[in-house]
N, C-alpha and C positions, 0 to 999 in steps of 0.2 A: 504493500500500500504506500509506504514512504517513497519507494522508487517511482511509483505512478504519479504521486504528488510532485516530486522533483521534475519528472519529465514534463508534466503539465506546465509547471512554472517556467521551465526552459522554453517550451513551445510558445508560451505567451510572451516571454521576453524577446524571442526571435521575431515574432510577428510585429511586436511594438517597435523593435529596432528597425526592421525593414520599412515599416510605415513612416518612421521619422527620418530615415535615411532618404526615402523617396519624397519626403515632405516638400522639399523645395524643387523637385523635378516636375511636379504636376502643375497645371495652370491654376491660378487662384480665382479664376472667374467662375469655376464650378461651385454649385452649392455644397455646403458641408454635408457629410454623411449623417452626422448626429449633432443634436443641440443639447447643451448641458441641462441637467434636470432641476437645478436650483436657481433662484432669482434673488437679486439684491437691488432694492430701490436706490437710485442715485439722486438724492436731493429732491424727490418728488417729480423729477423730470423724465424718468424712464427707468426701465428694468434691465439689469445686466445679467445675462445667463452665466452660470458658473458651476463647476463641480466642487463639492466640499466633502471631505472624508469623514466629517462628524456632524452631528446635529447641533448647529450653533444657535438654535433658538432657545437653548437651555444652558445652564451653567456647565462648564467643562473644566473642573478644577485640576484634572490630571494633565492638562495641556500646558507645556512650558515653551513650545516653539511652534510658530506658524510658518509654513513654506508656501509661498505663492509662486507658481510656475506659469510663465507666459508663453503661449503657443506661437508657432511660426506663421508665415504668410498665408498658409492654407486655412487658417482659423480652425484647425483640427484639434480642438481642445480635448476631444475624447482620447486621441492617441497620446497627447501630452499628459493626460490624467493617468493613463495606464503606466506611462514612464515614471511619473511622480510616485505612484504607488509601488512600483518596482524598486525605486530608490529608497523609499521609506522602509520597505521590507529588508533591503540589503543593509540598512543602517542599524538593524538589531534593536537593542534597548533604546538607543537614541531616537529611533523612529517611533517608538511606542508612545512617546509623550509629545508627538507632533501632530498638527492638523495640516492637511494638504489641500491647497486651494488652486483651482485653475479657472480664471475668468475666460470668457469667450467674447471676442470683439467681432460681431457679425456684420454682414453686409446685406444690402437689399435683396440680392439673389437668394440668400438664406431665408430671409423672411418670407419671400414668395414661395419658395420650394416647400417649406415646412408649415406654411399657413400660420405663422406666429402672430400673437396679439400685437396690436398697433403700438402698445406702450414699450415694446422691445427695442432697445437701443440698437442702432445700426450705423456703420460708418462707411466711407468709401473703401475700396478694396485694400488700399495701403495707407490711408490717412491716419488710421489709428496708431500706426507705428511711431508717428511723430507728435502725438497729442492733439491732432486736429479735432474739430468739433464734429459731433455726430450729425448725420443728415436728417435723422428723425428719431423719436418724436420731438426732441428739443436739441438745440446745439450744444450738447454736453461733450466736453473734451474727454478723450479716453483716459487722460490723466485724472480728471475728476472722478471717473469710474474707479480708478485705483485708490484715490483718496477715500472713497466710500468703503472700499474693502478694508483699508487701514483703520478707518474710523470704527468699523465693526470690531476689529481686533483690539482696539483700545478700550472697549467696554469692559470694565473690571467686574461687572455683574456676570458676564458670560465667561470671561477669561481672567479669573482672579490671580492666577499664578503664571501668566504669560511673561516670558523674559526676553524673547528674541523673535523678530520677524525677518524672514529672508525673502527678498524680491528677486526672483531668478528668471532669466529668459534665454532662449536659444534662437539664433538666426533672426527672424523678424521680431520674435519676443525679446531677443538680446538687444535689438534696437530700442524697443520700448523701455527695457530695464535701464539702459544707459542714459536715455533722455530723461526718464523719470527720476533717476538719481540726480540729475541736474535740476530739474524743474519741480519735482513733486513736493506738494504741500502736506501730504498725509502723514509724514514722519513726525510733524510737530505734536499731533495728538498722542502718538505713542511715546514720544520723549517726555511728555508731561506725566506719563504713567511709569516712567523709568524703564521703558521697554526698548532694547537696542534694535537697530535696523541694519541689515547688510544687503548690498546689491550685488548680484552675480550676473555678469555680462558674458554670454557664451556665443562666440562665432557670429557676431552681427556683420552685415555687409558694409556698414558705415558707422561713423561716430560724429558727434556734434563738437566741433572745434571752437575754442575761445579766441583764437587769433586768425588772421588772414593767411598765415603761412601754412603750406601743405607739403607733404613728403615728395610729391611730384609737381613742382612749381610750373613746369611747362604746360601741363594739362590744365592747372588752375588758371594760368594766364589766358588760355583760350576758351575758358568756360564761364560765360556770364551766369551770375547767380550761384557760383560755386560756394559762396559763403552764406547763402540763405539757409535758414532753418529748414530741414533737420540736420544739415551738414555744417552749419555755422551759426553765428548769432544775429545775422541780418534777417529782417522780415519774419520775426517770431510771431507765433499765433497768439490769440488773446490770452490764453492761460498763462503765458509767460510775460505778458505786457507790463506787469507791475514791478518787474525787477530788472535792473541793469545787467549787462553781461558780466561786469565785475562782481556783482552780488551773487549771480548764478554760479560763477566760478568758485567763489569763496564757499558757497554752500556745497558744491560738488567735492571740492578738496577736503572739506571737513567730514564728508560721509565715508563710510567703509564700503569699498568697492573691490571686488575680485573679478579680474578678467580671466576667463577660461578660454584658452585658444588651442584648438585641435591642430597638432603639428602637420597633419595631412590635409588640412583645409586650404589647399594651395592651387586649386584649379581656377585659372583666370577665365575659363569659359563655362563655369558651372551654370546650369540653366537658370538658377534663381539668384545668382550673384548680381548685385546692383552694378550695371555696366554704364551708368550715366557718367558724364564727365565729372560731375560733382563727386561721385564715389571713386572714380579712377584717379582723381587728384590725391586720394588718400593711400593709394597703393594698388598693386596688381590683383591681389586676392585677399581673402579674409585674414589669413594668418599674418601676412605682412602688414595689413592695415591695422590689426590689433596691436602689434608691437610698435609700429610707428606712432600710433596715437598715445600709447602708454609712455613711450620715450619722450614725446613732445610735451606731455603733461608734466612729467617728472622734471623737465628743464624749465618749467615756468617759475615765476618769482617765488611762489610758496611751495613748490614741489608737490609731491603727493604722498605724504607719510602714511595715509590711511588706505592707500591703494596697493594691490598686489597683482602680479601677473603670473599665472600658472599655466604652463604648457601641459597639454594632455597628450602624451606620447602615443603615436600610432593610431590616432582617431582623426577622421575627416569631418565632413559636414553631416553629423549624425547626432541628433539631439538626445536620443536614448543612451547612446554610448558615452556622451559627454556627461550627462547628469548622473549616470550610474558608475562612472569611473571613480577611482579612489580620490582623485582631485574633486570630482563632482560631489562625492559624499562628504568630503571635508568641508567644502564650501557651503553645502546645504545643512549639514548636521554636526559640524565640528568633529567629525570622525577622523582620527589621525591616519595618515597613509599616503598623502599626496607627495611628500618629499621622496618617498621610495619609488613612486610611480614615475616621477619625472627623471 
C-alpha cells in the first residue's frame, strides 16, 4: 500500500511538473481549464478567485506561515496549487503549520468560457503582471487584489499565531512578485501585527529598473518606452502614482527578496520569453536578466543587504521544479539545503 501511495504521489508530481514546464509554451489566449473554488472580496469592488488549503473563515491557531504562490501567464492556478501542495508536503513538519494560497488573475475569455458571475474580477491577458487595473467589474489593480489577501492574513482573529508570509511567483507570477515587492501596500498591515514578509522572485522575463541604465544599452537606445513601467519607473499606473521612484526604491531595498534563477533558463527563443525591446535591453534570456538586475541593484547607492540571489542548478523554465527544489523549499519554508544544492 505504501508503495502504491508513493507511486501515486510521483505520478502527480510528474504531471504537475510537465504542466508547469509547458506552462509558458501554450498560448495564453485560451480559457483556463479550471477556476479556483474560493473567493475573496476586494474592497467591495469585485471577487478574486483563489485556492486556499485551509478554511480561513474560522480561527487557524496552528498556522504560523502563509505561502502565496502566483501563477504564470496561462493563469493556470490549478497547476500552481498542485505544485504548492507538493512543496508543502516535501517541507515535512515545516509545511504542516503553513497555509497555501494561490490567487487567480482571470481574463474575459475565462469569464465567458466558465459563465462566471459578473462580480468576478478580470484583467487583460498580461496587464495583471504589472499591477494594471482590472477591466471589470471595477478598475481594481491586481496589486490591490494582493493587498486584500495580505489584509486577510493580518487578521489576528483568524491567524493568531501567524509569523511569516511568503509572496512567491514563477515566470509571469515572478513578474508580479517582483513588482509587488516594489509597489505593494499590503505589507504594512502585516508589519503592524509583527508578521514578517518575504518575496520570492523565480525566473521572470523582466524586472522593473530604478534607473535608465540597462545591461544592453544599444537595445535600450533604440527602444522608445524602454523605461516605462513595468520595465522602469516612467508612466507608472495609478496604484503607484502616490510614490516617487526614490521612495519605491527605498521600500524595495528594505524588503526581503530572494531571486530564484534556474541555471538552465537560458533559451533566448523560449516561446513565452518576453522578446520586446524593453525586455531585450535587460539581457538575452531569463537567467542572464536575473543576474544582471541583481548586480545592478547591488551597485546602487544603498545596495541590497536584504536581497539574495540563489541559482537553482540544473533547472530550466519549470515552475514545479523551481518551487520544489531545495532552494525553493528554503525560500518558501526556511528548510535548510539550498547551499548544498547550489
